[in-house]
C-alpha positions, 0 to 999 in steps of 0.5 A: 500499499502506498504511503501519502504525505498529507497536510494535517490541516487538510485532514478531518477528525470524526471523533474527539481525543484525549488531551493527556494522550496527545501530550504524552504522544507528542513528547514520545515522538519528539524524544524519539525524533521519529514518526512511526505509524501513519494515519488511516484516512478515508478518501471520502472527505479526508476523514481520519479513520485512525490516528486522532491523537497523531493528527493532534500531535502533528497540528501542535508541532506545526508539521507540514505533512504526515504519512497516511494510508488511504482507504475507501469507506466502500471497502471498510467495515465500521462499528461502535465501541460504545453501547447504544451509539450507532456507527456506520460509514454513512453516519460518519460522512453525515456527521462530517457534513453536519460538522459533528464528531463522535465522542472519544473512542467511539468509531472503530474501523476494521483496517489492514495496516501494512508495514511502515518504515519509521521516518525522521521527524525533521522531514515532516517539517518541510 
């Protein structure tokens, strides 16, 4: 699967995130000076399927680009991690169009994430 380097400002979250987790992850990435896991992004509206904390780290570090794998909702199964909250690709896209996001840790996608060779963090500032 091809890795695309996308501007994090052009990506659209579908759910909220935990600020403590973002702070922890930011310090880890800065210390290691490596980006180790690409985001999973839907080709439909550049929706973030997986990697909301990594997206926030990229935004706070003012990175110009981040590695992403691109998927299509037409080929991915989705489900809810929260009892009583329905999740589907149709609901996710409708929420985006209505400027709504799910609470933290609600939507789950069945993704096949391929191997990724970590990249030097400095390369993502350019």
